[in-house]
Structures are given as C-alpha cells and as structure tokens.
C-alpha positions in Angstrom: 0.0 0.0 0.0 1.4 3.4 -1.0 1.0 6.7 0.8 -0.3 9.7 -1.2 2.6 11.7 0.1 5.1 9.3 -1.4 3.7 9.9 -4.9 3.6 13.7 -4.4 6.2 15.8 -6.2 6.5 19.4 -5.0 6.2 22.0 -7.7 9.3 24.1 -8.3 7.2 27.3 -8.0 4.2 27.6 -5.6 1.3 29.7 -6.5 -0.2 32.1 -3.9 -3.3 29.9 -3.9 -1.4 26.7 -3.1 0.6 28.5 -0.4 -2.6 29.7 1.1 -4.0 26.1 1.2 -0.9 24.9 3.0 -0.9 27.8 5.5 -4.5 27.3 6.3 -3.7 23.7 7.2 -1.2 25.1 9.7 -3.7 27.6 11.1 -6.2 24.8 11.5 -3.7 23.0 13.8 -2.0 20.5 11.6 1.5 19.6 12.8 4.1 21.5 10.8 6.3 18.4 10.5 3.5 16.4 9.1 2.6 19.1 6.5 6.3 19.4 5.6 6.6 15.7 4.9 3.3 15.6 3.1 4.2 18.4 0.6 8.0 18.1 0.5 8.7 21.6 1.8 11.1 22.4 4.6 9.6 23.5 7.9 11.6 26.8 8.0 9.9 27.7 4.6 6.5 26.8 6.0 7.1 29.0 8.9 8.1 31.9 6.5 4.9 31.4 4.6 2.9 31.4 7.9 4.6 34.6 9.1 4.0 36.3 5.7 0.4 35.3 5.8 0.0 36.7 9.3 1.7 40.0 8.3 -0.5 40.4 5.3 -3.6 39.7 7.2 -2.7 42.4 9.7 -2.3 44.8 6.8 -5.7 43.8 5.5 -7.3 44.7 8.8 -5.6 48.1 8.9 -7.1 49.1 5.5 -9.7 51.7 6.0 -13.0 51.8 4.1 -13.7 55.1 2.3 -10.3 56.4 3.2 -10.0 60.1 2.4 -6.4 59.7 1.4 -7.3 57.0 -1.1 -10.0 59.2 -2.6 -7.6 62.1 -2.9 -5.0 59.8 -4.5 -7.6 58.6 -7.0 -8.5 62.1 -7.9 -4.9 63.1 -8.3 -4.2 60.1 -10.6 -7.2 60.9 -12.7 -6.1 64.5 -13.0 -2.6 63.4 -14.0 -4.0 61.2 -16.6 -6.2 64.0 -18.0 -3.2 66.4 -18.1 -1.0 63.8 -19.7 -3.5 63.2 -22.4 -3.9 67.0 -23.0 -0.1 67.4 -23.3 0.0 64.6 -25.9 -2.8 66.2 -27.9 -1.1 69.5 -27.8 2.2 67.9 -29.0 0.4 66.3 -31.9 -1.3 69.5 -32.8 2.0 71.5 -32.7 3.6 68.9 -35.0 0.8 69.3 -37.6 1.0 73.1 -37.5 4.8 73.1 -38.2 7.4 75.3 -36.5 6.5 78.5 -34.9 7.1 81.6 -36.9 9.5 84.0 -35.3 8.5 87.6 -35.4 10.9 90.4 -35.6 11.2 92.5 -32.6 10.8 96.3 -33.1 13.7 98.3 -31.8 
C-alpha cells in the first residue's frame, strides 16, 4: 500500500493559492512536521509562509474603508491622466502646424 505523500512531487514554484491552502492547514492546527513531509517543503519555509500570511492579514485589517487619502489619490491620478492626455494632444497639434514663426522685434 502506497501513501499519497510518497507519490507527491512538490512543484518548483508555488502559486499564492497553493501556499494559502498549506498555511490554512497550519492555522487549523495540523502539525508543521506532518505538513512538511506531506508536501515536501522544509519546515523553515512553511514558517516563513505562515509569518508572511499573518503579516499580510494584519495589513488587510488596517485598511480603511472610504479612506479620504485613497479618494484624494484617485482624484490626483485621474487629473494626472487627463493632463498627460492633454499634453500629448497639444504635442500632436503642434507637429501638424509646423514650426513656430519667429516675429521680428521692433527696436
């Protein structure tokens, strides 16, 4: 009889979704050594994933809903976009009109 973990080959690159599934197993109380053997990843790396998940969760809780700074940043980005587009349009318009005519200064 073969164990599923014996036939398991760990991917070279772990997606965020797969890491989440592993970390959730740890949060649910599974032994880290068991999970490590089951998926073929070192315990120190599993601890890093767990710490990273905890850090990111904390950041998610700190995020404010309807944050005035976020609204101001969005308005500023929108204005920058509009101004950039206006500059590009003016550049194109000036190319079509040709060089500026220099006028003689009266002495």
